[in-house]
N, CA and C atoms as an extended XYZ file, in Angstrom:
345
Properties=species:S:1:pos:R:3:atomname:S:1:resname:S:1:resid:I:1 pbc="F F F"
N         0.851       -1.179        0.000 N   UNK     1
C         0.000        0.000        0.000 CA  UNK     1
C         0.894        1.239        0.000 C   UNK     1
N         0.743        2.108       -0.986 N   UNK     2
C         1.517        3.330       -1.056 CA  UNK     2
C         0.962        4.387       -0.120 C   UNK     2
N         1.774        5.374        0.149 N   UNK     3
C         1.366        6.460        1.037 CA  UNK     3
C         0.435        7.432        0.318 C   UNK     3
N        -0.578        7.897        1.051 N   UNK     4
C        -1.413        8.981        0.556 CA  UNK     4
C        -2.020        9.712        1.738 C   UNK     4
N        -2.404       10.947        1.505 N   UNK     5
C        -3.099       11.748        2.508 CA  UNK     5
C        -4.138       12.580        1.774 C   UNK     5
N        -5.392       12.449        2.186 N   UNK     6
C        -6.470       13.207        1.563 CA  UNK     6
C        -7.303       13.865        2.657 C   UNK     6
N        -8.002       14.918        2.274 N   UNK     7
C        -8.793       15.643        3.271 CA  UNK     7
C       -10.272       15.578        2.935 C   UNK     7
N       -11.081       15.701        3.971 N   UNK     8
C       -12.526       15.831        3.825 CA  UNK     8
C       -13.023       16.696        4.974 C   UNK     8
N       -14.096       17.382        4.751 N   UNK     9
C       -14.652       18.300        5.738 CA  UNK     9
C       -15.893       17.685        6.366 C   UNK     9
N       -15.925       17.596        7.695 N   UNK    10
C       -17.092       17.110        8.422 CA  UNK    10
C       -17.484       18.182        9.435 C   UNK    10
N       -18.425       19.013        9.061 N   UNK    11
C       -18.805       20.130        9.926 CA  UNK    11
C       -17.649       21.099       10.056 C   UNK    11
N       -17.260       21.379       11.288 N   UNK    12
C       -16.161       22.317       11.534 CA  UNK    12
C       -14.799       21.630       11.556 C   UNK    12
N       -14.776       20.317       11.364 N   UNK    13
C       -13.536       19.538       11.472 CA  UNK    13
C       -13.050       19.105       10.092 C   UNK    13
N       -11.771       19.343        9.833 N   UNK    14
C       -11.131       18.847        8.625 CA  UNK    14
C       -10.454       17.526        8.985 C   UNK    14
N       -10.845       16.464        8.309 N   UNK    15
C       -10.261       15.146        8.553 CA  UNK    15
C        -9.207       14.890        7.487 C   UNK    15
N        -8.019       14.485        7.927 N   UNK    16
C        -6.948       14.098        7.018 CA  UNK    16
C        -6.808       12.582        7.128 C   UNK    16
N        -7.191       11.877        6.066 N   UNK    17
C        -7.073       10.420        6.028 CA  UNK    17
C        -5.684       10.061        5.524 C   UNK    17
N        -4.913        9.402        6.380 N   UNK    18
C        -3.543        9.024        6.055 CA  UNK    18
C        -3.524        7.520        5.782 C   UNK    18
N        -2.829        7.115        4.709 N   UNK    19
C        -2.749        5.700        4.340 CA  UNK    19
C        -1.293        5.311        4.076 C   UNK    19
N        -0.976        4.064        4.419 N   UNK    20
C         0.366        3.542        4.158 CA  UNK    20
C         1.292        3.737        5.339 C   UNK    20
N         2.566        3.816        5.060 N   UNK    21
C         3.578        4.006        6.102 CA  UNK    21
C         3.634        5.473        6.510 C   UNK    21
N         3.970        5.708        7.779 N   UNK    22
C         4.110        7.075        8.270 CA  UNK    22
C         5.436        7.160        9.006 C   UNK    22
N         6.450        7.593        8.263 N   UNK    23
C         7.785        7.767        8.823 CA  UNK    23
C         8.198        9.208        8.557 C   UNK    23
N         9.475        9.490        8.602 N   UNK    24
C         9.954       10.861        8.451 CA  UNK    24
C         9.494       11.502        7.137 C   UNK    24
N         9.675       10.815        6.028 N   UNK    25
C         9.349       11.377        4.715 CA  UNK    25
C         7.845       11.654        4.589 C   UNK    25
N         7.030       10.663        4.937 N   UNK    26
C         5.581       10.839        4.855 CA  UNK    26
C         5.117       11.898        5.854 C   UNK    26
N         5.751       11.913        7.021 N   UNK    27
C         5.419       12.914        8.034 CA  UNK    27
C         5.679       14.320        7.540 C   UNK    27
N         6.760       14.486        6.779 N   UNK    28
C         7.062       15.801        6.184 CA  UNK    28
C         5.933       16.227        5.255 C   UNK    28
N         5.458       15.299        4.430 N   UNK    29
C         4.379       15.612        3.491 CA  UNK    29
C         3.101       15.986        4.236 C   UNK    29
N         2.784       15.250        5.298 N   UNK    30
C         1.593       15.565        6.086 CA  UNK    30
C         1.761       16.911        6.780 C   UNK    30
N         2.959       17.200        7.273 N   UNK    31
C         3.195       18.492        7.924 CA  UNK    31
C         2.962       19.646        6.951 C   UNK    31
N         3.435       19.502        5.725 N   UNK    32
C         3.202       20.535        4.711 CA  UNK    32
C         1.709       20.710        4.438 C   UNK    32
N         0.980       19.593        4.374 N   UNK    33
C        -0.466       19.642        4.189 CA  UNK    33
C        -1.128       20.373        5.362 C   UNK    33
N        -0.685       20.057        6.579 N   UNK    34
C        -1.236       20.725        7.766 CA  UNK    34
C        -0.985       22.227        7.718 C   UNK    34
N         0.226       22.614        7.337 N   UNK    35
C         0.537       24.052        7.244 CA  UNK    35
C        -0.394       24.735        6.253 C   UNK    35
N        -0.662       24.081        5.122 N   UNK    36
C        -1.593       24.637        4.134 CA  UNK    36
C        -2.995       24.775        4.721 C   UNK    36
N        -3.435       23.765        5.463 N   UNK    37
C        -4.765       23.814        6.077 CA  UNK    37
C        -4.859       24.949        7.094 C   UNK    37
N        -3.840       25.085        7.928 N   UNK    38
C        -3.839       26.155        8.928 CA  UNK    38
C        -3.813       27.523        8.258 C   UNK    38
N        -3.029       27.634        7.178 N   UNK    39
C        -2.958       28.890        6.432 CA  UNK    39
C        -4.309       29.239        5.817 C   UNK    39
N        -5.070       28.206        5.432 N   UNK    40
C        -6.413       28.401        4.869 CA  UNK    40
C        -7.452       28.713        5.942 C   UNK    40
N        -7.026       28.735        7.198 N   UNK    41
C        -7.951       29.070        8.273 CA  UNK    41
C        -8.635       27.890        8.924 C   UNK    41
N        -8.222       26.680        8.603 N   UNK    42
C        -8.816       25.507        9.253 CA  UNK    42
C        -8.310       25.448       10.693 C   UNK    42
N        -9.211       25.400       11.643 N   UNK    43
C        -8.837       25.474       13.059 CA  UNK    43
C        -8.981       24.155       13.806 C   UNK    43
N        -9.687       23.201       13.218 N   UNK    44
C        -9.886       21.900       13.858 CA  UNK    44
C        -9.540       20.806       12.855 C   UNK    44
N        -8.434       20.109       13.136 N   UNK    45
C        -7.951       19.084       12.203 CA  UNK    45
C        -7.816       17.758       12.943 C   UNK    45
N        -8.316       16.718       12.308 N   UNK    46
C        -8.255       15.366       12.854 CA  UNK    46
C        -7.485       14.479       11.886 C   UNK    46
N        -6.374       13.922       12.349 N   UNK    47
C        -5.587       12.989       11.546 CA  UNK    47
C        -6.133       11.589       11.767 C   UNK    47
N        -6.615       10.951       10.703 N   UNK    48
C        -7.181        9.610       10.791 CA  UNK    48
C        -6.119        8.598       10.358 C   UNK    48
N        -5.674        7.778       11.309 N   UNK    49
C        -4.606        6.808       11.058 CA  UNK    49
C        -5.127        5.379       10.879 C   UNK    49
N        -6.411        5.227       10.635 N   UNK    50
C        -7.021        3.899       10.504 CA  UNK    50
C        -6.284        3.042        9.471 C   UNK    50
N        -5.859        3.631        8.349 N   UNK    51
C        -5.230        2.863        7.281 CA  UNK    51
C        -3.710        3.014        7.231 C   UNK    51
N        -3.111        3.379        8.360 N   UNK    52
C        -1.650        3.468        8.426 CA  UNK    52
C        -1.106        2.092        8.803 C   UNK    52
N        -0.212        1.591        7.973 N   UNK    53
C         0.318        0.243        8.184 CA  UNK    53
C         1.541        0.234        9.092 C   UNK    53
N         2.235        1.368        9.222 N   UNK    54
C         3.463        1.415       10.017 CA  UNK    54
C         3.690        2.854       10.457 C   UNK    54
N         4.000        3.034       11.730 N   UNK    55
C         4.306        4.347       12.288 CA  UNK    55
C         5.512        4.179       13.190 C   UNK    55
N         6.602        4.903       12.897 N   UNK    56
C         7.793        4.782       13.723 CA  UNK    56
C         8.019        6.051       14.547 C   UNK    56
N         9.118        6.078       15.289 N   UNK    57
C         9.375        7.204       16.191 CA  UNK    57
C         9.574        8.516       15.430 C   UNK    57
N        10.118        8.472       14.221 N   UNK    58
C        10.257        9.715       13.454 CA  UNK    58
C         8.886       10.198       12.991 C   UNK    58
N         7.966        9.268       12.734 N   UNK    59
C         6.592        9.643       12.424 CA  UNK    59
C         5.925       10.307       13.614 C   UNK    59
N         6.157        9.760       14.811 N   UNK    60
C         5.636       10.373       16.041 CA  UNK    60
C         6.219       11.776       16.183 C   UNK    60
N         7.498       11.923       15.885 N   UNK    61
C         8.123       13.243       15.947 CA  UNK    61
C         7.438       14.228       15.012 C   UNK    61
N         7.040       13.754       13.832 N   UNK    62
C         6.337       14.620       12.881 CA  UNK    62
C         4.947       14.987       13.409 C   UNK    62
N         4.310       14.061       14.135 N   UNK    63
C         3.013       14.382       14.751 CA  UNK    63
C         3.171       15.528       15.747 C   UNK    63
N         4.218       15.450       16.549 N   UNK    64
C         4.454       16.494       17.551 CA  UNK    64
C         4.795       17.808       16.858 C   UNK    64
N         5.556       17.742       15.797 N   UNK    65
C         5.857       18.949       15.014 CA  UNK    65
C         4.564       19.582       14.492 C   UNK    65
N         3.643       18.724       13.992 N   UNK    66
C         2.345       19.203       13.538 CA  UNK    66
C         1.546       19.841       14.659 C   UNK    66
N         1.630       19.251       15.841 N   UNK    67
C         0.922       19.793       17.002 CA  UNK    67
C         1.426       21.192       17.343 C   UNK    67
N         2.728       21.370       17.337 N   UNK    68
C         3.281       22.700       17.616 CA  UNK    68
C         2.907       23.707       16.530 C   UNK    68
N         2.877       23.267       15.286 N   UNK    69
C         2.452       24.163       14.203 CA  UNK    69
C         0.988       24.550       14.381 C   UNK    69
N         0.173       23.601       14.816 N   UNK    70
C        -1.242       23.898       15.069 CA  UNK    70
C        -1.368       24.964       16.149 C   UNK    70
N        -0.656       24.766       17.229 N   UNK    71
C        -0.736       25.734       18.333 CA  UNK    71
C        -0.255       27.116       17.899 C   UNK    71
N         0.782       27.133       17.097 N   UNK    72
C         1.309       28.406       16.601 CA  UNK    72
C         0.278       29.129       15.733 C   UNK    72
N        -0.594       28.354       15.091 N   UNK    73
C        -1.632       28.910       14.228 CA  UNK    73
C        -2.997       28.968       14.919 C   UNK    73
N        -2.979       28.833       16.256 N   UNK    74
C        -4.209       28.892       17.041 CA  UNK    74
C        -5.241       27.870       16.547 C   UNK    74
N        -4.757       26.665       16.250 N   UNK    75
C        -5.611       25.595       15.747 CA  UNK    75
C        -5.475       24.367       16.653 C   UNK    75
N        -6.364       23.404       16.453 N   UNK    76
C        -6.334       22.146       17.194 CA  UNK    76
C        -5.935       21.025       16.245 C   UNK    76
N        -5.118       20.101       16.748 N   UNK    77
C        -4.748       18.918       15.977 CA  UNK    77
C        -4.945       17.703       16.863 C   UNK    77
N        -5.720       16.745       16.375 N   UNK    78
C        -6.001       15.512       17.102 CA  UNK    78
C        -5.745       14.333       16.182 C   UNK    78
N        -5.708       13.140       16.783 N   UNK    79
C        -5.517       11.917       15.997 CA  UNK    79
C        -6.589       10.905       16.366 C   UNK    79
N        -6.861       10.018       15.427 N   UNK    80
C        -7.809        8.937       15.669 CA  UNK    80
C        -7.236        7.650       15.093 C   UNK    80
N        -7.507        6.552       15.777 N   UNK    81
C        -7.114        5.206       15.329 CA  UNK    81
C        -5.603        4.999       15.247 C   UNK    81
N        -4.854        5.532       16.214 N   UNK    82
C        -3.431        5.204       16.269 CA  UNK    82
C        -3.288        3.742       16.667 C   UNK    82
N        -2.237        3.124       16.201 N   UNK    83
C        -1.997        1.719       16.538 CA  UNK    83
C        -1.662        1.597       18.027 C   UNK    83
N        -1.829        0.404       18.594 N   UNK    84
C        -1.451        0.205       20.003 CA  UNK    84
C         0.005        0.585       20.265 C   UNK    84
N         0.898        0.268       19.343 N   UNK    85
C         2.323        0.612       19.512 CA  UNK    85
C         2.519        2.126       19.525 C   UNK    85
N         1.831        2.851       18.642 N   UNK    86
C         1.957        4.309       18.612 CA  UNK    86
C         1.427        4.905       19.923 C   UNK    86
N         0.297        4.372       20.413 N   UNK    87
C        -0.242        4.843       21.692 CA  UNK    87
C         0.747        4.596       22.818 C   UNK    87
N         1.386        3.431       22.771 N   UNK    88
C         2.376        3.087       23.795 CA  UNK    88
C         3.537        4.093       23.772 C   UNK    88
N         3.999        4.446       22.578 N   UNK    89
C         5.089        5.427       22.458 CA  UNK    89
C         4.652        6.776       23.035 C   UNK    89
N         3.424        7.187       22.718 N   UNK    90
C         2.924        8.455       23.263 CA  UNK    90
C         2.895        8.424       24.785 C   UNK    90
N         2.507        7.300       25.372 N   UNK    91
C         2.460        7.188       26.829 CA  UNK    91
C         3.860        7.125       27.429 C   UNK    91
N         4.758        6.373       26.808 N   UNK    92
C         6.125        6.243       27.328 CA  UNK    92
C         6.841        7.590       27.336 C   UNK    92
N         6.553        8.412       26.348 N   UNK    93
C         7.209        9.718       26.245 CA  UNK    93
C         6.389       10.832       26.893 C   UNK    93
N         5.256       10.456       27.494 N   UNK    94
C         4.353       11.400       28.160 CA  UNK    94
C         3.710       12.383       27.180 C   UNK    94
N         3.761       12.068       25.895 N   UNK    95
C         3.177       12.951       24.888 CA  UNK    95
C         1.661       12.835       24.826 C   UNK    95
N         1.112       11.784       25.417 N   UNK    96
C        -0.348       11.635       25.440 CA  UNK    96
C        -1.016       12.776       26.209 C   UNK    96
N        -0.234       13.484       27.026 N   UNK    97
C        -0.795       14.603       27.790 CA  UNK    97
C        -0.999       15.843       26.924 C   UNK    97
N        -0.333       15.907       25.763 N   UNK    98
C        -0.468       17.075       24.888 CA  UNK    98
C        -1.072       16.746       23.530 C   UNK    98
N        -1.153       15.468       23.209 N   UNK    99
C        -1.657       15.061       21.902 CA  UNK    99
C        -2.815       14.105       22.110 C   UNK    99
N        -4.021       14.547       21.786 N   UNK   100
C        -5.209       13.738       22.008 CA  UNK   100
C        -5.374       12.701       20.907 C   UNK   100
N        -5.494       11.449       21.325 N   UNK   101
C        -5.741       10.333       20.404 CA  UNK   101
C        -7.096        9.741       20.762 C   UNK   101
N        -8.011        9.749       19.808 N   UNK   102
C        -9.342        9.210       20.028 CA  UNK   102
C        -9.436        7.791       19.475 C   UNK   102
N       -10.280        6.939       20.082 N   UNK   103
C       -10.386        5.553       19.628 CA  UNK   103
C       -11.101        5.395       18.289 C   UNK   103
N       -12.030        6.319       17.964 N   UNK   104
C       -12.743        6.220       16.692 CA  UNK   104
C       -13.191        7.620       16.254 C   UNK   104
N       -13.538        7.719       14.980 N   UNK   105
C       -13.862        9.017       14.387 CA  UNK   105
C       -15.105        9.659       15.003 C   UNK   105
N       -16.124        8.873       15.285 N   UNK   106
C       -17.355        9.443       15.847 CA  UNK   106
C       -17.099       10.078       17.213 C   UNK   106
N       -16.336        9.387       18.059 N   UNK   107
C       -15.985        9.934       19.375 CA  UNK   107
C       -15.191       11.220       19.214 C   UNK   107
N       -14.242       11.203       18.304 N   UNK   108
C       -13.420       12.391       18.071 CA  UNK   108
C       -14.273       13.571       17.627 C   UNK   108
N       -15.133       13.345       16.654 N   UNK   109
C       -15.963       14.436       16.127 CA  UNK   109
C       -16.895       14.990       17.195 C   UNK   109
N       -17.513       14.106       17.988 N   UNK   110
C       -18.396       14.567       19.068 CA  UNK   110
C       -17.631       15.424       20.061 C   UNK   110
N       -16.432       14.980       20.443 N   UNK   111
C       -15.638       15.688       21.431 CA  UNK   111
C       -15.115       17.014       20.893 C   UNK   111
N       -14.577       16.984       19.689 N   UNK   112
C       -14.000       18.205       19.102 CA  UNK   112
C       -15.076       19.247       18.865 C   UNK   112
N       -16.249       18.840       18.399 N   UNK   113
C       -17.339       19.785       18.125 CA  UNK   113
C       -17.878       20.458       19.389 C   UNK   113
N       -17.645       19.849       20.555 N   UNK   114
C       -18.160       20.444       21.784 CA  UNK   114
C       -17.106       21.249       22.520 C   UNK   114
N       -15.898       21.296       21.987 N   UNK   115
C       -14.827       22.065       22.652 CA  UNK   115
C       -14.934       23.527       22.304 C   UNK   115
């Protein structure tokens, strides 16, 4: 499965569907996409990792980079459907306290829309 990232709008939330591997190179591409979204005024972004086959520590680093870019642009960045290993990395590094990972898209959308 090759890498791709596409966007869709659900109410006030922009969902970025990520597919394939998510490492440094793919993370760079997603970060550029996020910067474009923030520049366009999108304030609520949800990264959907349901179809990500592999996520390594450099990919996690790119997620955190995206989070800081979101904050710099007064926007929110959340994730949904991270793998158990990715969740474990977030907990081991204490990053789960700053990066919200939701178990499914419906829960994420309900929570984000009420914030």
